[in-house]
Gaussian input, Z-matrix of N, CA and C with variables (Angstrom, degrees):
# hf/3-21g

backbone

0 1
 N
 C     1     B1
 C     2     B2     1     A1
 N     3     B3     2     A2     1     D1
 C     4     B4     3     A3     2     D2
 C     5     B5     4     A4     3     D3
 N     6     B6     5     A5     4     D4
 C     7     B7     6     A6     5     D5
 C     8     B8     7     A7     6     D6
 N     9     B9     8     A8     7     D7
 C    10    B10     9     A9     8     D8
 C    11    B11    10    A10     9     D9
 N    12    B12    11    A11    10    D10
 C    13    B13    12    A12    11    D11
 C    14    B14    13    A13    12    D12
 N    15    B15    14    A14    13    D13
 C    16    B16    15    A15    14    D14
 C    17    B17    16    A16    15    D15
 N    18    B18    17    A17    16    D16
 C    19    B19    18    A18    17    D17
 C    20    B20    19    A19    18    D18
 N    21    B21    20    A20    19    D19
 C    22    B22    21    A21    20    D20
 C    23    B23    22    A22    21    D21
 N    24    B24    23    A23    22    D22
 C    25    B25    24    A24    23    D23
 C    26    B26    25    A25    24    D24
 N    27    B27    26    A26    25    D25
 C    28    B28    27    A27    26    D26
 C    29    B29    28    A28    27    D27
 N    30    B30    29    A29    28    D28
 C    31    B31    30    A30    29    D29
 C    32    B32    31    A31    30    D30
 N    33    B33    32    A32    31    D31
 C    34    B34    33    A33    32    D32
 C    35    B35    34    A34    33    D33
 N    36    B36    35    A35    34    D34
 C    37    B37    36    A36    35    D35
 C    38    B38    37    A37    36    D36
 N    39    B39    38    A38    37    D37
 C    40    B40    39    A39    38    D38
 C    41    B41    40    A40    39    D39
 N    42    B42    41    A41    40    D40
 C    43    B43    42    A42    41    D41
 C    44    B44    43    A43    42    D42
 N    45    B45    44    A44    43    D43
 C    46    B46    45    A45    44    D44
 C    47    B47    46    A46    45    D45
 N    48    B48    47    A47    46    D46
 C    49    B49    48    A48    47    D47
 C    50    B50    49    A49    48    D48
 N    51    B51    50    A50    49    D49
 C    52    B52    51    A51    50    D50
 C    53    B53    52    A52    51    D51
 N    54    B54    53    A53    52    D52
 C    55    B55    54    A54    53    D53
 C    56    B56    55    A55    54    D54
 N    57    B57    56    A56    55    D55
 C    58    B58    57    A57    56    D56
 C    59    B59    58    A58    57    D57
 N    60    B60    59    A59    58    D58
 C    61    B61    60    A60    59    D59
 C    62    B62    61    A61    60    D60
 N    63    B63    62    A62    61    D61
 C    64    B64    63    A63    62    D62
 C    65    B65    64    A64    63    D63
 N    66    B66    65    A65    64    D64
 C    67    B67    66    A66    65    D65
 C    68    B68    67    A67    66    D66
 N    69    B69    68    A68    67    D67
 C    70    B70    69    A69    68    D68
 C    71    B71    70    A70    69    D69
 N    72    B72    71    A71    70    D70
 C    73    B73    72    A72    71    D71
 C    74    B74    73    A73    72    D72
 N    75    B75    74    A74    73    D73
 C    76    B76    75    A75    74    D74
 C    77    B77    76    A76    75    D75
 N    78    B78    77    A77    76    D76
 C    79    B79    78    A78    77    D77
 C    80    B80    79    A79    78    D78
 N    81    B81    80    A80    79    D79
 C    82    B82    81    A81    80    D80
 C    83    B83    82    A82    81    D81
 N    84    B84    83    A83    82    D82
 C    85    B85    84    A84    83    D83
 C    86    B86    85    A85    84    D84
 N    87    B87    86    A86    85    D85
 C    88    B88    87    A87    86    D86
 C    89    B89    88    A88    87    D87
 N    90    B90    89    A89    88    D88
 C    91    B91    90    A90    89    D89
 C    92    B92    91    A91    90    D90
 N    93    B93    92    A92    91    D91
 C    94    B94    93    A93    92    D92
 C    95    B95    94    A94    93    D93
 N    96    B96    95    A95    94    D94
 C    97    B97    96    A96    95    D95
 C    98    B98    97    A97    96    D96
 N    99    B99    98    A98    97    D97
 C   100   B100    99    A99    98    D98
 C   101   B101   100   A100    99    D99
 N   102   B102   101   A101   100   D100
 C   103   B103   102   A102   101   D101
 C   104   B104   103   A103   102   D102
 N   105   B105   104   A104   103   D103
 C   106   B106   105   A105   104   D104
 C   107   B107   106   A106   105   D105
 N   108   B108   107   A107   106   D106
 C   109   B109   108   A108   107   D107
 C   110   B110   109   A109   108   D108
 N   111   B111   110   A110   109   D109
 C   112   B112   111   A111   110   D110
 C   113   B113   112   A112   111   D111
 N   114   B114   113   A113   112   D112
 C   115   B115   114   A114   113   D113
 C   116   B116   115   A115   114   D114
 N   117   B117   116   A116   115   D115
 C   118   B118   117   A117   116   D116
 C   119   B119   118   A118   117   D117
 N   120   B120   119   A119   118   D118
 C   121   B121   120   A120   119   D119
 C   122   B122   121   A121   120   D120
 N   123   B123   122   A122   121   D121
 C   124   B124   123   A123   122   D122
 C   125   B125   124   A124   123   D123
 N   126   B126   125   A125   124   D124
 C   127   B127   126   A126   125   D125
 C   128   B128   127   A127   126   D126
 N   129   B129   128   A128   127   D127
 C   130   B130   129   A129   128   D128
 C   131   B131   130   A130   129   D129
 N   132   B132   131   A131   130   D130
 C   133   B133   132   A132   131   D131
 C   134   B134   133   A133   132   D132
 N   135   B135   134   A134   133   D133
 C   136   B136   135   A135   134   D134
 C   137   B137   136   A136   135   D135
 N   138   B138   137   A137   136   D136
 C   139   B139   138   A138   137   D137
 C   140   B140   139   A139   138   D138
 N   141   B141   140   A140   139   D139
 C   142   B142   141   A141   140   D140
 C   143   B143   142   A142   141   D141
 N   144   B144   143   A143   142   D142
 C   145   B145   144   A144   143   D143
 C   146   B146   145   A145   144   D144
 N   147   B147   146   A146   145   D145
 C   148   B148   147   A147   146   D146
 C   149   B149   148   A148   147   D147
 N   150   B150   149   A149   148   D148
 C   151   B151   150   A150   149   D149
 C   152   B152   151   A151   150   D150
 N   153   B153   152   A152   151   D151
 C   154   B154   153   A153   152   D152
 C   155   B155   154   A154   153   D153
 N   156   B156   155   A155   154   D154
 C   157   B157   156   A156   155   D155
 C   158   B158   157   A157   156   D156
 N   159   B159   158   A158   157   D157
 C   160   B160   159   A159   158   D158
 C   161   B161   160   A160   159   D159
 N   162   B162   161   A161   160   D160
 C   163   B163   162   A162   161   D161
 C   164   B164   163   A163   162   D162
 N   165   B165   164   A164   163   D163
 C   166   B166   165   A165   164   D164
 C   167   B167   166   A166   165   D165
 N   168   B168   167   A167   166   D166
 C   169   B169   168   A168   167   D167
 C   170   B170   169   A169   168   D168
 N   171   B171   170   A170   169   D169
 C   172   B172   171   A171   170   D170
 C   173   B173   172   A172   171   D171
 N   174   B174   173   A173   172   D172
 C   175   B175   174   A174   173   D173
 C   176   B176   175   A175   174   D174
 N   177   B177   176   A176   175   D175
 C   178   B178   177   A177   176   D176
 C   179   B179   178   A178   177   D177
 N   180   B180   179   A179   178   D178
 C   181   B181   180   A180   179   D179
 C   182   B182   181   A181   180   D180
 N   183   B183   182   A182   181   D181
 C   184   B184   183   A183   182   D182
 C   185   B185   184   A184   183   D183
 N   186   B186   185   A185   184   D184
 C   187   B187   186   A186   185   D185
 C   188   B188   187   A187   186   D186
 N   189   B189   188   A188   187   D187
 C   190   B190   189   A189   188   D188
 C   191   B191   190   A190   189   D189
 N   192   B192   191   A191   190   D190
 C   193   B193   192   A192   191   D191
 C   194   B194   193   A193   192   D192
 N   195   B195   194   A194   193   D193
 C   196   B196   195   A195   194   D194
 C   197   B197   196   A196   195   D195
 N   198   B198   197   A197   196   D196
 C   199   B199   198   A198   197   D197
 C   200   B200   199   A199   198   D198
 N   201   B201   200   A200   199   D199
 C   202   B202   201   A201   200   D200
 C   203   B203   202   A202   201   D201
 N   204   B204   203   A203   202   D202
 C   205   B205   204   A204   203   D203
 C   206   B206   205   A205   204   D204
 N   207   B207   206   A206   205   D205
 C   208   B208   207   A207   206   D206
 C   209   B209   208   A208   207   D207
 N   210   B210   209   A209   208   D208
 C   211   B211   210   A210   209   D209
 C   212   B212   211   A211   210   D210
 N   213   B213   212   A212   211   D211
 C   214   B214   213   A213   212   D212
 C   215   B215   214   A214   213   D213
 N   216   B216   215   A215   214   D214
 C   217   B217   216   A216   215   D215
 C   218   B218   217   A217   216   D216
 N   219   B219   218   A218   217   D217
 C   220   B220   219   A219   218   D218
 C   221   B221   220   A220   219   D219
 N   222   B222   221   A221   220   D220
 C   223   B223   222   A222   221   D221
 C   224   B224   223   A223   222   D222
 N   225   B225   224   A224   223   D223
 C   226   B226   225   A225   224   D224
 C   227   B227   226   A226   225   D225
 N   228   B228   227   A227   226   D226
 C   229   B229   228   A228   227   D227
 C   230   B230   229   A229   228   D228
 N   231   B231   230   A230   229   D229
 C   232   B232   231   A231   230   D230
 C   233   B233   232   A232   231   D231
 N   234   B234   233   A233   232   D232
 C   235   B235   234   A234   233   D233
 C   236   B236   235   A235   234   D234
 N   237   B237   236   A236   235   D235
 C   238   B238   237   A237   236   D236
 C   239   B239   238   A238   237   D237
 N   240   B240   239   A239   238   D238
 C   241   B241   240   A240   239   D239
 C   242   B242   241   A241   240   D240

   B1=1.4542
   B2=1.5215
   B3=1.2538
   B4=1.4535
   B5=1.5252
   B6=1.2945
   B7=1.4620
   B8=1.5269
   B9=1.3320
   B10=1.4679
   B11=1.5272
   B12=1.3304
   B13=1.4657
   B14=1.5260
   B15=1.3165
   B16=1.4644
   B17=1.5174
   B18=1.3163
   B19=1.4652
   B20=1.5251
   B21=1.3283
   B22=1.4695
   B23=1.5273
   B24=1.3333
   B25=1.4621
   B26=1.5243
   B27=1.3039
   B28=1.4669
   B29=1.5194
   B30=1.3273
   B31=1.4668
   B32=1.5148
   B33=1.3270
   B34=1.4646
   B35=1.5212
   B36=1.3159
   B37=1.4673
   B38=1.5297
   B39=1.3150
   B40=1.4692
   B41=1.5232
   B42=1.3214
   B43=1.4635
   B44=1.5260
   B45=1.3129
   B46=1.4641
   B47=1.5285
   B48=1.3247
   B49=1.4632
   B50=1.5222
   B51=1.3196
   B52=1.4614
   B53=1.5262
   B54=1.3218
   B55=1.4661
   B56=1.5225
   B57=1.3136
   B58=1.4676
   B59=1.5254
   B60=1.3256
   B61=1.4634
   B62=1.5239
   B63=1.3165
   B64=1.4673
   B65=1.5214
   B66=1.3155
   B67=1.4665
   B68=1.5283
   B69=1.3236
   B70=1.4727
   B71=1.5261
   B72=1.3240
   B73=1.4625
   B74=1.5295
   B75=1.3331
   B76=1.4649
   B77=1.5244
   B78=1.3240
   B79=1.4653
   B80=1.5223
   B81=1.3329
   B82=1.4636
   B83=1.5279
   B84=1.3225
   B85=1.4685
   B86=1.5330
   B87=1.3452
   B88=1.4705
   B89=1.5212
   B90=1.3337
   B91=1.4579
   B92=1.5159
   B93=1.3238
   B94=1.4669
   B95=1.5225
   B96=1.3237
   B97=1.4633
   B98=1.5238
   B99=1.3280
   B100=1.4642
   B101=1.5221
   B102=1.3204
   B103=1.4664
   B104=1.5181
   B105=1.3293
   B106=1.4626
   B107=1.5303
   B108=1.3316
   B109=1.4672
   B110=1.5290
   B111=1.3370
   B112=1.4702
   B113=1.5281
   B114=1.3102
   B115=1.4607
   B116=1.5259
   B117=1.3424
   B118=1.4693
   B119=1.5348
   B120=1.3166
   B121=1.4565
   B122=1.5259
   B123=1.3069
   B124=1.4644
   B125=1.5324
   B126=1.3074
   B127=1.4694
   B128=1.5307
   B129=1.3184
   B130=1.4661
   B131=1.5241
   B132=1.3149
   B133=1.4612
   B134=1.5224
   B135=1.3197
   B136=1.4605
   B137=1.5294
   B138=1.3139
   B139=1.4685
   B140=1.5229
   B141=1.3202
   B142=1.4658
   B143=1.5201
   B144=1.3162
   B145=1.4600
   B146=1.5155
   B147=1.3393
   B148=1.4601
   B149=1.5180
   B150=1.3398
   B151=1.4712
   B152=1.5172
   B153=1.3191
   B154=1.4613
   B155=1.5234
   B156=1.3288
   B157=1.4622
   B158=1.5262
   B159=1.3181
   B160=1.4604
   B161=1.5222
   B162=1.3161
   B163=1.4632
   B164=1.5304
   B165=1.2941
   B166=1.4544
   B167=1.5135
   B168=1.3152
   B169=1.4622
   B170=1.5331
   B171=1.3365
   B172=1.4680
   B173=1.5240
   B174=1.3220
   B175=1.4631
   B176=1.5219
   B177=1.3271
   B178=1.4602
   B179=1.5208
   B180=1.3410
   B181=1.4782
   B182=1.5263
   B183=1.3268
   B184=1.4654
   B185=1.5244
   B186=1.3179
   B187=1.4644
   B188=1.5250
   B189=1.3187
   B190=1.4523
   B191=1.5325
   B192=1.3145
   B193=1.4714
   B194=1.5134
   B195=1.3400
   B196=1.4600
   B197=1.5291
   B198=1.3206
   B199=1.4647
   B200=1.5280
   B201=1.3230
   B202=1.4579
   B203=1.5274
   B204=1.3204
   B205=1.4670
   B206=1.5151
   B207=1.3015
   B208=1.4545
   B209=1.5189
   B210=1.3058
   B211=1.4552
   B212=1.5270
   B213=1.3400
   B214=1.4682
   B215=1.5251
   B216=1.2883
   B217=1.4714
   B218=1.5287
   B219=1.3049
   B220=1.4631
   B221=1.5297
   B222=1.3088
   B223=1.4657
   B224=1.5201
   B225=1.3091
   B226=1.4520
   B227=1.5187
   B228=1.3026
   B229=1.4617
   B230=1.5177
   B231=1.3346
   B232=1.4492
   B233=1.5233
   B234=1.3088
   B235=1.4473
   B236=1.5280
   B237=1.2904
   B238=1.4683
   B239=1.5246
   B240=1.3304
   B241=1.4636
   B242=1.4956
   A1=109.19
   A2=114.15
   A3=119.87
   A4=110.21
   A5=116.56
   A6=121.40
   A7=111.15
   A8=117.21
   A9=119.91
   A10=111.63
   A11=117.11
   A12=120.13
   A13=110.69
   A14=116.72
   A15=120.89
   A16=109.87
   A17=116.95
   A18=120.73
   A19=111.26
   A20=117.44
   A21=121.46
   A22=110.75
   A23=117.39
   A24=120.43
   A25=111.49
   A26=116.99
   A27=120.34
   A28=110.61
   A29=116.87
   A30=120.89
   A31=110.15
   A32=118.28
   A33=121.54
   A34=111.43
   A35=117.43
   A36=121.13
   A37=110.62
   A38=117.25
   A39=120.49
   A40=110.72
   A41=117.54
   A42=120.29
   A43=112.03
   A44=117.43
   A45=120.85
   A46=110.50
   A47=116.96
   A48=120.10
   A49=112.18
   A50=117.32
   A51=118.96
   A52=111.18
   A53=117.82
   A54=120.21
   A55=110.98
   A56=117.33
   A57=121.10
   A58=110.08
   A59=117.64
   A60=120.84
   A61=111.15
   A62=117.82
   A63=120.92
   A64=110.63
   A65=117.98
   A66=121.29
   A67=110.55
   A68=117.48
   A69=120.63
   A70=110.19
   A71=117.43
   A72=120.20
   A73=110.86
   A74=117.34
   A75=119.99
   A76=111.70
   A77=118.14
   A78=120.82
   A79=111.32
   A80=117.72
   A81=120.27
   A82=112.92
   A83=118.08
   A84=121.12
   A85=113.93
   A86=120.88
   A87=118.48
   A88=113.50
   A89=117.26
   A90=120.53
   A91=112.27
   A92=116.98
   A93=120.28
   A94=111.22
   A95=116.54
   A96=120.75
   A97=110.11
   A98=116.49
   A99=120.38
   A100=111.50
   A101=117.35
   A102=119.85
   A103=111.14
   A104=116.79
   A105=120.34
   A106=111.32
   A107=116.85
   A108=120.97
   A109=111.92
   A110=118.48
   A111=123.70
   A112=111.78
   A113=115.53
   A114=121.41
   A115=109.01
   A116=118.23
   A117=119.54
   A118=113.28
   A119=119.16
   A120=123.03
   A121=111.03
   A122=117.92
   A123=121.98
   A124=112.09
   A125=116.86
   A126=119.32
   A127=111.09
   A128=117.02
   A129=120.50
   A130=111.07
   A131=117.11
   A132=120.84
   A133=110.15
   A134=117.21
   A135=120.93
   A136=110.71
   A137=116.11
   A138=120.42
   A139=110.15
   A140=117.23
   A141=120.27
   A142=111.35
   A143=117.09
   A144=119.73
   A145=111.54
   A146=117.62
   A147=120.24
   A148=111.94
   A149=117.49
   A150=120.18
   A151=110.36
   A152=117.42
   A153=119.40
   A154=111.69
   A155=116.80
   A156=120.29
   A157=110.20
   A158=117.06
   A159=121.30
   A160=112.39
   A161=117.66
   A162=121.53
   A163=111.86
   A164=116.92
   A165=120.08
   A166=113.49
   A167=117.38
   A168=123.92
   A169=112.82
   A170=117.29
   A171=120.52
   A172=111.42
   A173=117.89
   A174=121.34
   A175=112.56
   A176=117.19
   A177=121.33
   A178=112.92
   A179=120.38
   A180=118.22
   A181=113.07
   A182=117.74
   A183=120.21
   A184=111.18
   A185=116.69
   A186=120.46
   A187=109.98
   A188=117.37
   A189=120.84
   A190=110.95
   A191=117.20
   A192=120.56
   A193=109.96
   A194=117.43
   A195=122.09
   A196=110.54
   A197=117.52
   A198=120.67
   A199=111.28
   A200=117.38
   A201=120.87
   A202=113.04
   A203=118.03
   A204=121.50
   A205=108.54
   A206=115.61
   A207=120.38
   A208=109.37
   A209=116.10
   A210=121.36
   A211=107.65
   A212=117.13
   A213=117.31
   A214=110.85
   A215=114.78
   A216=119.58
   A217=109.34
   A218=114.38
   A219=120.88
   A220=108.28
   A221=115.62
   A222=119.88
   A223=109.08
   A224=115.70
   A225=120.45
   A226=110.50
   A227=115.38
   A228=121.21
   A229=106.72
   A230=115.49
   A231=118.80
   A232=110.98
   A233=114.43
   A234=119.37
   A235=109.30
   A236=116.53
   A237=120.28
   A238=109.34
   A239=115.29
   A240=118.56
   A241=111.80
   D1=144.45
   D2=177.24
   D3=-88.21
   D4=163.82
   D5=-179.10
   D6=-64.19
   D7=-34.35
   D8=179.15
   D9=-69.74
   D10=-32.29
   D11=177.14
   D12=-65.70
   D13=-42.34
   D14=178.59
   D15=-64.22
   D16=-43.55
   D17=178.34
   D18=-62.17
   D19=-40.16
   D20=178.49
   D21=-63.06
   D22=-40.91
   D23=178.14
   D24=-66.21
   D25=-39.35
   D26=178.05
   D27=-63.50
   D28=-44.07
   D29=178.36
   D30=-62.94
   D31=-42.88
   D32=179.23
   D33=-61.90
   D34=-44.25
   D35=179.97
   D36=-64.32
   D37=-42.53
   D38=178.81
   D39=-63.59
   D40=-41.44
   D41=178.74
   D42=-64.55
   D43=-42.20
   D44=179.69
   D45=-65.24
   D46=-45.44
   D47=-179.72
   D48=-65.46
   D49=-39.60
   D50=179.23
   D51=-69.96
   D52=-34.15
   D53=176.15
   D54=-65.48
   D55=-43.23
   D56=177.67
   D57=-62.78
   D58=-41.29
   D59=-179.82
   D60=-64.00
   D61=-40.97
   D62=179.59
   D63=-67.17
   D64=-41.27
   D65=179.88
   D66=-64.47
   D67=-43.20
   D68=178.57
   D69=-65.46
   D70=-40.75
   D71=178.39
   D72=-62.14
   D73=-44.11
   D74=179.24
   D75=-66.16
   D76=-33.14
   D77=178.64
   D78=-69.61
   D79=-32.65
   D80=-177.78
   D81=-91.58
   D82=-13.41
   D83=-175.17
   D84=-58.38
   D85=-49.90
   D86=179.76
   D87=-59.67
   D88=-38.71
   D89=178.94
   D90=-65.51
   D91=-40.38
   D92=178.01
   D93=-64.82
   D94=-40.71
   D95=178.87
   D96=-64.52
   D97=-44.86
   D98=-178.93
   D99=-63.12
   D100=-41.32
   D101=179.77
   D102=-67.79
   D103=-38.56
   D104=179.50
   D105=-66.26
   D106=-32.21
   D107=-179.15
   D108=-91.38
   D109=6.22
   D110=-178.79
   D111=54.33
   D112=45.92
   D113=179.37
   D114=-69.80
   D115=138.36
   D116=-178.69
   D117=-65.38
   D118=-22.02
   D119=-179.53
   D120=-111.98
   D121=36.39
   D122=-174.90
   D123=-60.91
   D124=-39.84
   D125=-178.83
   D126=-67.58
   D127=-39.98
   D128=177.75
   D129=-65.36
   D130=-36.70
   D131=178.20
   D132=-67.65
   D133=-37.95
   D134=177.20
   D135=-61.96
   D136=-45.74
   D137=179.26
   D138=-65.08
   D139=-41.91
   D140=179.65
   D141=-63.55
   D142=-35.07
   D143=176.98
   D144=-62.82
   D145=-40.18
   D146=178.12
   D147=-73.74
   D148=-33.33
   D149=178.38
   D150=-65.27
   D151=-37.77
   D152=179.08
   D153=-65.51
   D154=-20.99
   D155=175.37
   D156=-60.24
   D157=-38.79
   D158=-179.44
   D159=-82.62
   D160=-15.08
   D161=179.12
   D162=-98.18
   D163=12.58
   D164=178.72
   D165=74.23
   D166=27.28
   D167=179.58
   D168=59.51
   D169=26.34
   D170=-179.45
   D171=-67.01
   D172=-38.12
   D173=-178.06
   D174=-102.38
   D175=7.42
   D176=-177.02
   D177=-59.08
   D178=-41.59
   D179=177.55
   D180=-60.14
   D181=-35.17
   D182=178.21
   D183=-67.18
   D184=-39.05
   D185=178.66
   D186=-66.89
   D187=-38.23
   D188=178.24
   D189=-65.42
   D190=-41.77
   D191=176.14
   D192=-63.47
   D193=-41.13
   D194=179.53
   D195=-61.22
   D196=-34.04
   D197=179.28
   D198=-66.16
   D199=-29.77
   D200=-178.87
   D201=-90.39
   D202=-25.52
   D203=-177.92
   D204=-85.74
   D205=122.68
   D206=-179.04
   D207=-107.01
   D208=139.48
   D209=177.98
   D210=-75.43
   D211=127.26
   D212=178.92
   D213=-64.47
   D214=136.64
   D215=-179.33
   D216=-85.50
   D217=141.78
   D218=-179.78
   D219=-76.81
   D220=128.11
   D221=178.90
   D222=-72.73
   D223=134.95
   D224=178.07
   D225=-79.81
   D226=131.89
   D227=177.37
   D228=-109.28
   D229=119.43
   D230=-179.70
   D231=-87.01
   D232=144.56
   D233=177.66
   D234=-73.17
   D235=132.03
   D236=178.88
   D237=-109.80
   D238=55.96
   D239=179.91
   D240=-100.08

């Protein structure tokens, strides 16, 4: 093998590993955001982030928005009887 062939293989391996790392990071990002914000559906958002990995990230922007949108909680009204 020539020195350029070895260098080409090293570059290819680094590119593949960095691409995998970026894809995994993007798949976990909505779930991490939801957990940090104490979202009531954090687990569902985490699963949806991984499901979009298999769908080519087509619905990933919706999952990311869902991680930031919080459902307003209903205020409890106590009976004063």
